[in-house]
Each structure stands twice: as C-alpha cells, then as structure tokens.
mmCIF file of the N, C-alpha and C atoms, coordinates in Angstrom:
data_MODEL
# 
_entry.id   MODEL 
# 
loop_
_atom_site.group_PDB 
_atom_site.id 
_atom_site.type_symbol 
_atom_site.label_atom_id 
_atom_site.label_alt_id 
_atom_site.label_comp_id 
_atom_site.label_asym_id 
_atom_site.label_entity_id 
_atom_site.label_seq_id 
_atom_site.pdbx_PDB_ins_code 
_atom_site.Cartn_x 
_atom_site.Cartn_y 
_atom_site.Cartn_z 
_atom_site.occupancy 
_atom_site.B_iso_or_equiv 
_atom_site.pdbx_formal_charge 
_atom_site.auth_seq_id 
_atom_site.auth_comp_id 
_atom_site.auth_asym_id 
_atom_site.auth_atom_id 
_atom_site.pdbx_PDB_model_num 
ATOM 1   N N  . UNK A 1 1  ? -14.827 6.706  -18.380 1.00 0.00 ? 1  UNK A N  1 
ATOM 2   C CA . UNK A 1 1  ? -13.911 5.805  -17.677 1.00 0.00 ? 1  UNK A CA 1 
ATOM 3   C C  . UNK A 1 1  ? -14.682 5.036  -16.591 1.00 0.00 ? 1  UNK A C  1 
ATOM 4   N N  . UNK A 1 2  ? -14.355 3.793  -16.457 1.00 0.00 ? 2  UNK A N  1 
ATOM 5   C CA . UNK A 1 2  ? -15.021 2.938  -15.487 1.00 0.00 ? 2  UNK A CA 1 
ATOM 6   C C  . UNK A 1 2  ? -14.497 3.224  -14.079 1.00 0.00 ? 2  UNK A C  1 
ATOM 7   N N  . UNK A 1 3  ? -15.394 3.289  -13.108 1.00 0.00 ? 3  UNK A N  1 
ATOM 8   C CA . UNK A 1 3  ? -15.010 3.595  -11.725 1.00 0.00 ? 3  UNK A CA 1 
ATOM 9   C C  . UNK A 1 3  ? -14.092 2.517  -11.153 1.00 0.00 ? 3  UNK A C  1 
ATOM 10  N N  . UNK A 1 4  ? -14.374 1.262  -11.466 1.00 0.00 ? 4  UNK A N  1 
ATOM 11  C CA . UNK A 1 4  ? -13.543 0.162  -10.972 1.00 0.00 ? 4  UNK A CA 1 
ATOM 12  C C  . UNK A 1 4  ? -12.117 0.251  -11.506 1.00 0.00 ? 4  UNK A C  1 
ATOM 13  N N  . UNK A 1 5  ? -11.974 0.622  -12.770 1.00 0.00 ? 5  UNK A N  1 
ATOM 14  C CA . UNK A 1 5  ? -10.638 0.762  -13.351 1.00 0.00 ? 5  UNK A CA 1 
ATOM 15  C C  . UNK A 1 5  ? -9.877  1.880  -12.658 1.00 0.00 ? 5  UNK A C  1 
ATOM 16  N N  . UNK A 1 6  ? -10.567 2.957  -12.334 1.00 0.00 ? 6  UNK A N  1 
ATOM 17  C CA . UNK A 1 6  ? -9.936  4.067  -11.638 1.00 0.00 ? 6  UNK A CA 1 
ATOM 18  C C  . UNK A 1 6  ? -9.434  3.612  -10.273 1.00 0.00 ? 6  UNK A C  1 
ATOM 19  N N  . UNK A 1 7  ? -10.245 2.839  -9.567  1.00 0.00 ? 7  UNK A N  1 
ATOM 20  C CA . UNK A 1 7  ? -9.843  2.326  -8.256  1.00 0.00 ? 7  UNK A CA 1 
ATOM 21  C C  . UNK A 1 7  ? -8.594  1.466  -8.370  1.00 0.00 ? 7  UNK A C  1 
ATOM 22  N N  . UNK A 1 8  ? -8.545  0.606  -9.377  1.00 0.00 ? 8  UNK A N  1 
ATOM 23  C CA . UNK A 1 8  ? -7.383  -0.265 -9.578  1.00 0.00 ? 8  UNK A CA 1 
ATOM 24  C C  . UNK A 1 8  ? -6.130  0.569  -9.804  1.00 0.00 ? 8  UNK A C  1 
ATOM 25  N N  . UNK A 1 9  ? -6.241  1.582  -10.635 1.00 0.00 ? 9  UNK A N  1 
ATOM 26  C CA . UNK A 1 9  ? -5.093  2.445  -10.924 1.00 0.00 ? 9  UNK A CA 1 
ATOM 27  C C  . UNK A 1 9  ? -4.606  3.128  -9.652  1.00 0.00 ? 9  UNK A C  1 
ATOM 28  N N  . UNK A 1 10 ? -5.531  3.645  -8.860  1.00 0.00 ? 10 UNK A N  1 
ATOM 29  C CA . UNK A 1 10 ? -5.157  4.314  -7.619  1.00 0.00 ? 10 UNK A CA 1 
ATOM 30  C C  . UNK A 1 10 ? -4.481  3.350  -6.659  1.00 0.00 ? 10 UNK A C  1 
ATOM 31  N N  . UNK A 1 11 ? -5.019  2.141  -6.552  1.00 0.00 ? 11 UNK A N  1 
ATOM 32  C CA . UNK A 1 11 ? -4.430  1.149  -5.673  1.00 0.00 ? 11 UNK A CA 1 
ATOM 33  C C  . UNK A 1 11 ? -3.015  0.791  -6.110  1.00 0.00 ? 11 UNK A C  1 
ATOM 34  N N  . UNK A 1 12 ? -2.811  0.671  -7.398  1.00 0.00 ? 12 UNK A N  1 
ATOM 35  C CA . UNK A 1 12 ? -1.490  0.352  -7.922  1.00 0.00 ? 12 UNK A CA 1 
ATOM 36  C C  . UNK A 1 12 ? -0.502  1.466  -7.577  1.00 0.00 ? 12 UNK A C  1 
ATOM 37  N N  . UNK A 1 13 ? -0.919  2.706  -7.757  1.00 0.00 ? 13 UNK A N  1 
ATOM 38  C CA . UNK A 1 13 ? -0.060  3.844  -7.426  1.00 0.00 ? 13 UNK A CA 1 
ATOM 39  C C  . UNK A 1 13 ? 0.254   3.866  -5.933  1.00 0.00 ? 13 UNK A C  1 
ATOM 40  N N  . UNK A 1 14 ? -0.770  3.629  -5.102  1.00 0.00 ? 14 UNK A N  1 
ATOM 41  C CA . UNK A 1 14 ? -0.575  3.636  -3.658  1.00 0.00 ? 14 UNK A CA 1 
ATOM 42  C C  . UNK A 1 14 ? 0.394   2.551  -3.232  1.00 0.00 ? 14 UNK A C  1 
ATOM 43  N N  . UNK A 1 15 ? 0.272   1.375  -3.835  1.00 0.00 ? 15 UNK A N  1 
ATOM 44  C CA . UNK A 1 15 ? 1.166   0.272  -3.502  1.00 0.00 ? 15 UNK A CA 1 
ATOM 45  C C  . UNK A 1 15 ? 2.605   0.612  -3.877  1.00 0.00 ? 15 UNK A C  1 
ATOM 46  N N  . UNK A 1 16 ? 2.788   1.250  -5.024  1.00 0.00 ? 16 UNK A N  1 
ATOM 47  C CA . UNK A 1 16 ? 4.137   1.647  -5.449  1.00 0.00 ? 16 UNK A CA 1 
ATOM 48  C C  . UNK A 1 16 ? 4.724   2.636  -4.451  1.00 0.00 ? 16 UNK A C  1 
ATOM 49  N N  . UNK A 1 17 ? 3.936   3.635  -4.066  1.00 0.00 ? 17 UNK A N  1 
ATOM 50  C CA . UNK A 1 17 ? 4.401   4.649  -3.119  1.00 0.00 ? 17 UNK A CA 1 
ATOM 51  C C  . UNK A 1 17 ? 4.722   4.024  -1.770  1.00 0.00 ? 17 UNK A C  1 
ATOM 52  N N  . UNK A 1 18 ? 3.864   3.119  -1.332  1.00 0.00 ? 18 UNK A N  1 
ATOM 53  C CA . UNK A 1 18 ? 4.072   2.447  -0.055  1.00 0.00 ? 18 UNK A CA 1 
ATOM 54  C C  . UNK A 1 18 ? 5.361   1.646  -0.098  1.00 0.00 ? 18 UNK A C  1 
ATOM 55  N N  . UNK A 1 19 ? 5.586   0.949  -1.180  1.00 0.00 ? 19 UNK A N  1 
ATOM 56  C CA . UNK A 1 19 ? 6.821   0.177  -1.331  1.00 0.00 ? 19 UNK A CA 1 
ATOM 57  C C  . UNK A 1 19 ? 8.042   1.070  -1.266  1.00 0.00 ? 19 UNK A C  1 
ATOM 58  N N  . UNK A 1 20 ? 7.976   2.214  -1.925  1.00 0.00 ? 20 UNK A N  1 
ATOM 59  C CA . UNK A 1 20 ? 9.099   3.155  -1.901  1.00 0.00 ? 20 UNK A CA 1 
ATOM 60  C C  . UNK A 1 20 ? 9.348   3.670  -0.494  1.00 0.00 ? 20 UNK A C  1 
ATOM 61  N N  . UNK A 1 21 ? 8.274   4.044  0.210   1.00 0.00 ? 21 UNK A N  1 
ATOM 62  C CA . UNK A 1 21 ? 8.452   4.614  1.536   1.00 0.00 ? 21 UNK A CA 1 
ATOM 63  C C  . UNK A 1 21 ? 8.988   3.567  2.506   1.00 0.00 ? 21 UNK A C  1 
ATOM 64  N N  . UNK A 1 22 ? 8.534   2.321  2.389   1.00 0.00 ? 22 UNK A N  1 
ATOM 65  C CA . UNK A 1 22 ? 9.057   1.250  3.242   1.00 0.00 ? 22 UNK A CA 1 
ATOM 66  C C  . UNK A 1 22 ? 10.542  1.063  2.987   1.00 0.00 ? 22 UNK A C  1 
ATOM 67  N N  . UNK A 1 23 ? 10.922  1.071  1.734   1.00 0.00 ? 23 UNK A N  1 
ATOM 68  C CA . UNK A 1 23 ? 12.323  0.898  1.367   1.00 0.00 ? 23 UNK A CA 1 
ATOM 69  C C  . UNK A 1 23 ? 13.158  2.033  1.929   1.00 0.00 ? 23 UNK A C  1 
ATOM 70  N N  . UNK A 1 24 ? 12.630  3.251  1.861   1.00 0.00 ? 24 UNK A N  1 
ATOM 71  C CA . UNK A 1 24 ? 13.336  4.416  2.371   1.00 0.00 ? 24 UNK A CA 1 
ATOM 72  C C  . UNK A 1 24 ? 13.557  4.293  3.874   1.00 0.00 ? 24 UNK A C  1 
ATOM 73  N N  . UNK A 1 25 ? 12.538  3.862  4.601   1.00 0.00 ? 25 UNK A N  1 
ATOM 74  C CA . UNK A 1 25 ? 12.641  3.698  6.048   1.00 0.00 ? 25 UNK A CA 1 
ATOM 75  C C  . UNK A 1 25 ? 13.679  2.643  6.378   1.00 0.00 ? 25 UNK A C  1 
ATOM 76  N N  . UNK A 1 26 ? 13.639  1.527  5.679   1.00 0.00 ? 26 UNK A N  1 
ATOM 77  C CA . UNK A 1 26 ? 14.603  0.454  5.922   1.00 0.00 ? 26 UNK A CA 1 
ATOM 78  C C  . UNK A 1 26 ? 16.021  0.925  5.644   1.00 0.00 ? 26 UNK A C  1 
ATOM 79  N N  . UNK A 1 27 ? 16.200  1.675  4.586   1.00 0.00 ? 27 UNK A N  1 
ATOM 80  C CA . UNK A 1 27 ? 17.523  2.187  4.245   1.00 0.00 ? 27 UNK A CA 1 
ATOM 81  C C  . UNK A 1 27 ? 18.030  3.120  5.334   1.00 0.00 ? 27 UNK A C  1 
ATOM 82  N N  . UNK A 1 28 ? 17.159  3.996  5.827   1.00 0.00 ? 28 UNK A N  1 
ATOM 83  C CA . UNK A 1 28 ? 17.551  4.908  6.901   1.00 0.00 ? 28 UNK A CA 1 
ATOM 84  C C  . UNK A 1 28 ? 17.925  4.149  8.162   1.00 0.00 ? 28 UNK A C  1 
ATOM 85  N N  . UNK A 1 29 ? 17.153  3.114  8.511   1.00 0.00 ? 29 UNK A N  1 
ATOM 86  C CA . UNK A 1 29 ? 17.454  2.309  9.692   1.00 0.00 ? 29 UNK A CA 1 
ATOM 87  C C  . UNK A 1 29 ? 18.790  1.605  9.527   1.00 0.00 ? 29 UNK A C  1 
ATOM 88  N N  . UNK A 1 30 ? 19.037  1.057  8.354   1.00 0.00 ? 30 UNK A N  1 
ATOM 89  C CA . UNK A 1 30 ? 20.301  0.366  8.106   1.00 0.00 ? 30 UNK A CA 1 
ATOM 90  C C  . UNK A 1 30 ? 21.470  1.332  8.216   1.00 0.00 ? 30 UNK A C  1 
ATOM 91  N N  . UNK A 1 31 ? 21.345  2.523  7.666   1.00 0.00 ? 31 UNK A N  1 
ATOM 92  C CA . UNK A 1 31 ? 22.411  3.517  7.764   1.00 0.00 ? 31 UNK A CA 1 
ATOM 93  C C  . UNK A 1 31 ? 22.708  3.832  9.226   1.00 0.00 ? 31 UNK A C  1 
ATOM 94  N N  . UNK A 1 32 ? 21.654  4.007  10.003  1.00 0.00 ? 32 UNK A N  1 
ATOM 95  C CA . UNK A 1 32 ? 21.797  4.311  11.424  1.00 0.00 ? 32 UNK A CA 1 
ATOM 96  C C  . UNK A 1 32 ? 22.528  3.182  12.142  1.00 0.00 ? 32 UNK A C  1 
ATOM 97  N N  . UNK A 1 33 ? 22.124  1.941  11.876  1.00 0.00 ? 33 UNK A N  1 
ATOM 98  C CA . UNK A 1 33 ? 22.756  0.789  12.516  1.00 0.00 ? 33 UNK A CA 1 
ATOM 99  C C  . UNK A 1 33 ? 24.228  0.669  12.118  1.00 0.00 ? 33 UNK A C  1 
ATOM 100 N N  . UNK A 1 34 ? 24.508  0.876  10.862  1.00 0.00 ? 34 UNK A N  1 
ATOM 101 C CA . UNK A 1 34 ? 25.899  0.776  10.394  1.00 0.00 ? 34 UNK A CA 1 
ATOM 102 C C  . UNK A 1 34 ? 26.758  1.833  11.054  1.00 0.00 ? 34 UNK A C  1 
ATOM 103 N N  . UNK A 1 35 ? 26.262  3.059  11.168  1.00 0.00 ? 35 UNK A N  1 
ATOM 104 C CA . UNK A 1 35 ? 27.016  4.124  11.829  1.00 0.00 ? 35 UNK A CA 1 
ATOM 105 C C  . UNK A 1 35 ? 27.308  3.767  13.280  1.00 0.00 ? 35 UNK A C  1 
ATOM 106 N N  . UNK A 1 36 ? 26.310  3.227  13.980  1.00 0.00 ? 36 UNK A N  1 
ATOM 107 C CA . UNK A 1 36 ? 26.508  2.849  15.379  1.00 0.00 ? 36 UNK A CA 1 
ATOM 108 C C  . UNK A 1 36 ? 27.497  1.700  15.511  1.00 0.00 ? 36 UNK A C  1 
ATOM 109 N N  . UNK A 1 37 ? 27.446  0.752  14.600  1.00 0.00 ? 37 UNK A N  1 
ATOM 110 C CA . UNK A 1 37 ? 28.395  -0.371 14.640  1.00 0.00 ? 37 UNK A CA 1 
ATOM 111 C C  . UNK A 1 37 ? 29.824  0.110  14.402  1.00 0.00 ? 37 UNK A C  1 
ATOM 112 N N  . UNK A 1 38 ? 29.983  1.052  13.486  1.00 0.00 ? 38 UNK A N  1 
ATOM 113 C CA . UNK A 1 38 ? 31.324  1.590  13.211  1.00 0.00 ? 38 UNK A CA 1 
ATOM 114 C C  . UNK A 1 38 ? 31.884  2.310  14.434  1.00 0.00 ? 38 UNK A C  1 
ATOM 115 N N  . UNK A 1 39 ? 31.010  3.062  15.124  1.00 0.00 ? 39 UNK A N  1 
ATOM 116 C CA . UNK A 1 39 ? 31.444  3.758  16.338  1.00 0.00 ? 39 UNK A CA 1 
ATOM 117 C C  . UNK A 1 39 ? 31.875  2.760  17.400  1.00 0.00 ? 39 UNK A C  1 
ATOM 118 N N  . UNK A 1 40 ? 31.097  1.708  17.584  1.00 0.00 ? 40 UNK A N  1 
ATOM 119 C CA . UNK A 1 40 ? 31.374  0.702  18.614  1.00 0.00 ? 40 UNK A CA 1 
ATOM 120 C C  . UNK A 1 40 ? 32.613  -0.122 18.272  1.00 0.00 ? 40 UNK A C  1 
ATOM 121 N N  . UNK A 1 41 ? 32.786  -0.410 16.991  1.00 0.00 ? 41 UNK A N  1 
ATOM 122 C CA . UNK A 1 41 ? 33.890  -1.281 16.565  1.00 0.00 ? 41 UNK A CA 1 
ATOM 123 C C  . UNK A 1 41 ? 35.092  -0.461 16.283  1.00 0.00 ? 41 UNK A C  1 
# 
C-alpha cells in the first residue's frame, strides 16, 4: 500500500469525525439556547 494513499484515507476519516463532532457541539448549543428561551418566554 502506498504511504500517500494511507495519509489521504486517514485525512478523510479525520475530516468526517471532525464534521460530526462540530455538528454535535452545535446541536448541544442550540438545545441549550432553546431551553433558555422557553424559560424566559
């Protein structure tokens, strides 16, 4: 197996994981904001 191909595969996996974790954080923040808005309103 070519070393460069391995690097590409790893980078692709890392990008997917990073995208998922960013989405998870944003979702958690949105949930928190919505809960606070409901309490205030």
